N, C-alpha and C positions, 0 to 999 in steps of 0.2 A: 387454748386462746378463745375467749368469748367473743361472739359477734356483737358489733355495736348497733344499738337501735338508733333509728333516725332521730336527730335532735338530742341525743344523749351526750353526756360530757364526763370528763375525768377531772379529778382535782390534782393540781400541781402546786408546788410552792417554790418561792425564791426568797431572797433576803428582805423583800418588801412585804411578804405575806403569801396568801394563797389565792388562786384563781381557778375558775372552771374553764377547761379547754375542751372544745368539741372532740368527742371520742374519735371521730373519723379523721381528725387532723393529725398529720405526721409532725407538725411543728409543736412547740410547747409553750410554756409560760413566758419565757424570755421573748420569743417571737411575738406572742400575743400583745405584750406590753409595747413592743416596738411598733407594731401596726397602729396601736392607739396613739402613740407619741408622735409619729411622723406621717400624718396625712398630708404630704407635701405635693408630690407630682402626680400621684395616682398611678405611677409606673412602678410595678414590683420588680425585684431583681430578676424574676423569671422572664421578664421582657428581653433580657440579654442571656440567651441560652449558653453562650460561650462562657459567661461568668459562672453560671450554675455548674456547667461541666468542669470548669477549672477548679471550683471549690471542692467538688467531689474528687477530682484528681489529686488535689493536695491532701485531702483527708485519707484517701487510699494510700498515698505514698507515706504519710505519717504513720498509719497503722502498720504497714509493712516494715518500716524502719524500727518501730517499737517492738515488733515481733522479733526482728533480727537481734535486738538488744535484750531480749527476754523480759521486756517490760509489759507486754500484753500477751495473754495466752492465745493459743492457736484458735480456740473456739470463738472468742470475741473478735479476733482479727478476721477470721473467715466470714463472719456475719457482716462486719463493717465493710470489708472489701466487696462483698456481693451487693450490699446496699449501694455502695459508691458506683459500682459497675452498672447497676440498674439506672442510676441517675445519669451517668455518662451516656447511657443508651437512650435517654430522653424520657424516662419515667420519673414521676413524682415532682416534676418541675413546678406544677401548679401549687405546690406546698411551700415554695420559696416566695413568700408574700410580703416581705419587708420592703418598704419604699426604697428606691435606689439612692435617694438623698436622705441622709440621716445623720444625727449627731453620734459621737462616740467613735469616730475613726474607723467605722466598719464593724464595730462590735456586734451590732444587731444582725448583720449579714452572717458573721461567723457563728453566732448563736443559732440562727435559723438553720444553717447547714448542719451544725452539731446535732440539733434536735431531730431534724428530718432523718438524718443517717442513723441516729441512735434508735429512733422509734421503728424504722424499717428493719434495722438489725434485730431489735427485740422480737418483732414478728417472725423473722427468719429463725430465731432461736426458740420459738414456741411460746413467747410471753406476750402480754398485753402491752400496747403502747402506754408509755408513762410509768411502767414498772421498772424504774431506773436502778433498783438494787441489783439487777442482773447485768445491766450494761448502761453506763451513765454517759450522757452527752458531753460533760466536761471532764470527768475523770478518765474516761476511756477514749471517746472519739476525739477529744481535744488534748489528749495526753502529750506532754512535751511541747505544747504550742501556746501561742498567744494570738489574739486578733492581729497584733502588730507585726507578726511575720506571716501569718496565714493570709490575711486579706491582701496585702500588697503583692504577695507571690501569686495568688489567684488572679488578681487584676492583670498582672504581667502575662500570665499564661493565656488569659482570655484575650488580651490585646494581640498577642502573637497569633492566636487562632484566627481572630478577625482580620488582622493585617495580611495574612496569607491569602484570604479571599479578595482583599483589596488589590494586592499585587496581581492576582489573576485577572480581576476585572479591568485593571489598568492595561494589562497586556492585550485583552480583547479589544479595548478602545484603540490602543496603539496600532494593532493589526488592521483595524478598520481604516484608520487614517493612512497607514502605509499602503493599503490596497487602493485607496482613492488617489494617492500620490502617483502610483504606477499608472492608473487609468487616465489621469490627467497630465501625464508627463509631456505630451506634445502640444498642449494648449497654451499659447502665449497670451499674456495679460499684462496690465500695468500694475507694477508694485506702487505702494503709496507710503509716504512719510508725512506725519502730521495731517493725514487725510487728504493730502494733495498729491497729484500725479508725480511719481518719482522716476523710476526706470523700469524697463520691462523685466519680467520673470515668467516662469511657467506656473500654471495653477497647480501642477504637480509639486513644484518646489514649495509652494505655500502650504500644501497639505503635508508634505514630508516634514516640514518644520514642526507641525503639531505632533507628529509621531515621535520625533527626536526629543521634544520636550517631555513627553510622557515617559520615554525610556530613561531619561536623566532623572526624573522624579522617582521612578521605580527604584533606581539605584540608591537614591537618598533614603527612601523608605526602608529598603533592606538594611542600610547602615544603622538607621534608628532602631530597627527591630533587634539588631545585635546587642544593643545596649539594654534592652528590656529583658534579655535572657539571663541577666545577672540577678539573683534573688537573695533574699535575706532569711529564708526558711531555716529555722534553728536558732535564730537570734532571740526568740521569744519577746519579752516585753519591750526592751530598749536596745537589744543587740548584744547583751552580755551572755545570753544563753542560759539564764537562770531557769532551773527546773527541767532543763533538757540534758540528755546524756552528751558528753563531749563528742561522741562519734555520730550523734544523730543528724547534724546538718548534712554531712557528706552522704550518709545512707539515704536520707529523705530526698535529697536532690537527685541522687542516682535513680531511685525508684520513680520519681516524678518525671524525669527525662524519658525513661522507658515507657511509662504510662501514656505520656502526651506525644512522644515522638519529637520533642523539642530539645535541642542540646543546651540544657540549662547549666549554670555554674553558680556555686556559692560565692557570694561577694567576699572580697578579701578582708574587709572590715565591716562586720555586721552592725556595729554601732552607727557608723556612717551610713550604711545602706538602709537602716531602718528610718532615718530621718530625711534622707536626701530624695528629692523629687526630680532630680535633674534629667533622668531618662524619660520621664513623662513630659517634661517641658520640651525636650529635644524632639520627641515623637510628635507632640502637638505642633511644634514649629514646622516640621516637615509636612504634616497634614494641611497646615495653613498654606504652605508653599504650593502643594498640589492643588488646593482649592482656588488659590489666586490665579494660577496659570490655566486651570480648566475654565474658570470664569472668563478670563481674557479670550480664550479660544472660542467660547460660546458667544461672546460679544462680536467676534469676527464673523462667525457663521451667520448671526442675525444681520449684521451690517452688509455682508456680501450678498445675502439673499433678499435684502429689502426691496420692495416693489409691490407687485411684479412689473408694473409699467413705469412707475415714477421714482424708482430708486436705483441702486447699483445693479441689481438683478443679474449678477455674474454667475451665481449658482442658484439651484432650486433645492430647497429642503423638502423632503417627502411630506405630503399632507397627511396628518394623522387624526385630525378632528376639525369640525367646523369652528371658525374663529370668532363669530359674532352672533349675537341674538338680534341685531338690527341691520347689519351690513351684509347683504347676500353675497355669497361667493368668497368672503374673506377667510383666509387661512393664516393662522399665527404661528410663529416659531416657538411653540410651547415646550418642546423638549430642551432646547438650549436655555429657555427661561427657567425651567425647573432646576437645571444644573446650576445656573447663576444663584438661585435661592439657596441651594445646598451650600454653595461656596460662602455666601454671607453668613450662614449658620456656623460653618466650620471656623470662620474667622472670629466670630463671637465666642465660640467654644474655646478657642486658643487664649483669648483674654481671660476667660474664667479659669482655665488651667494655670495661667501665669499668676493670677492673684492668689489662687488656692495654694500653689507651691510656695509662693513668697510668704504666706501667712503662717507657715509651720513654726513651731516654737520648741526650742531645746531638743529633746530626744525623739520627738514624734510629730508628724503632721496629722492633725485631726480632720483634715479636709479632703482626704483621699476619695471619699464617696463621690463628691462632685467632680473630681478629676476623672474617676473611672466613668461616670455617667457621660461626661463631656467627650472623652476620647472614644468610647464605644459608639456613641451617637455619630460622631464625625466619621469614624471608619465605616460604619454601617451605611450611612447615607452617601458617602463618597463611592462606596462599592456599587450601590444601587444606581447612582447617578452615572457612573462610567458605563455600566452595562446598558442602561436605558439610552444614553447618548449614542452608543455604538449601534445598538440594534434598532432603535426607533428613529434614528436621524442619519448618522454618518454613512451607513452602508447604502442608504437610498438617495444620497445627494447626486444631482446631475449638474452638468455644466452647460451654460448657454454659449456655445462655441462661436457662433457667428457674431453675437453681440460683443464678446470679448475681443475678437479680431478687429471689429469696427472701432472699439475704444482705443486699441493700440494704434491703429492707423490714424486716428484723430488726435492723439495725445501729443502735446508739445514735449513730453518727456523723452521722445525719440531724439530730440536735439542733444541730449546728454551723451548719447552714443556717438554723436558726430564730433564731439570736442577734439579728440585726438587727430581728426582728419581735416577739419576746416577751421579749428581754433575756437577758443571760448567766445571771442567777440562776435564772430560771424554766426556761431551757433546761437548766441543770445539774440542777435538781430532776427534770425530766422524764427526763433521761438516767439519773440514778441509780435512779429508780423503774422505768424500763424494764429496767435491768440486774438489779434485785432481783426483779421480778415476772415477767419474761419477756414482758411486754406490749410492743407496738410503740410507737415514738415517735409515729407517726401517730395511733394510736388514743388514746393518752394526751392528746395536745394537743386532740383533738376532745372527749374526755370532760370535760376541765377547762374547756372553753369558751374556750381561749386564742386560737383562730383558727377561722374558719368553714371548712366543707368546701371551698368554692370557693377561698378564699384559700390554704388549705393545699395544694390541688391545684396552684395556680399556683406557689407557692414550690418545691414538690417536683417540678416539671416537669423532665425530664432536661436540657433546654437550660439551665435556670437553675442546676441543680446542677453540671453538668459544664462549661458554657461561659457563665458569668454575664456576663462582659465582652462577649462576642460578642452576646448577646441584648440587653444594655443598650444597646450601640451601635446595634443595629438599631432599637430602640424610639425612640431619640433622632432618628435619621435619618428615621423615619416621621413 
């Protein structure tokens, strides 16, 4: 194998003619044309390492299945497998240069993978890059395949790999909220509905609700992931399996499951699976659900911490950077704000996925590249957002205990707890007088002789206010 001189090139040809490809490049003429045709986002597919890893995994599984069927000789398969394993280990990713958004339903991405794997395999066999008579990117690396089964399968594998990290990140955030729920379990505060004082609760209950919401969303994400583990590999162009051995789909899926560690399954109807984007739409909807609820939680954190002197100021978010170039001492809730912005992006990405899935025609959806781009962005940014929110914000939150106690004591919301004991009419009168005079509900009830000090103390006990059913059950059991 000859060494390549800097700036040298090799000549390759395709159906449109001949082009010079840099000798050092592992990609070939098909990739070169795609780079020229799609200067769209400036983001190459290598920006999504999970997708590159998934492509190499699919090609490795295909080669092993073709070996099992005696359709590729051991020498070629060995070189293809080693090239794929190197890519899966993180090598050669910088040669995956096609823009993530492209025409052709992902054909350019598949060609890019075929060429990089073929040229690396040629080197391993002792040949020059581009010397395709010894091992061909389409006849050998792409044997028994089409972009239309390789690309969606690789996208699903990549999404599964990325989603596993999101599940882990969500659990980190859930644990952070759960830890705060335990820390704040004894702090009484006023709950609010429509931003108005409602009834008492504990700050621990407020934070526990955020933890429960995350756990529910993790369950929904796991369900959506189960749907993307059904693949159409072996369906080739439209799902009929043309040019693939009848036993190829099962063998390729089995090898791919072993390589990736993901329990994949061949779709029951490959024609349906090749055109249907339902699993992507479902996943996108769950990601939107996660984003919406995370954003609502961040809205709460910003509202509860607003101040520090002229707002609610019930909690303190950890200061992480100076907040103003003009206002000395100002600190902003920048971590919740960045998670809000991630949520806005994910919601927009869901709209993109919806339109792209709807726009498919007949036996193929040509818009899978923007679906893949949108979903991988959403998952990646949500993962980073969850970890950032947990580590840079939630774990450092503190409570203003005295201020919270003072707000509870001053709130007319306490009158609600007195309804069963003094009646709605009298409770309303007490609440109105408290609001008009500034007196506390507690003092007015005593002054009017509506309840004794001892009875009032019992009714307004934090456990009765925030956990009445729990306390009542304990009394019954006793």
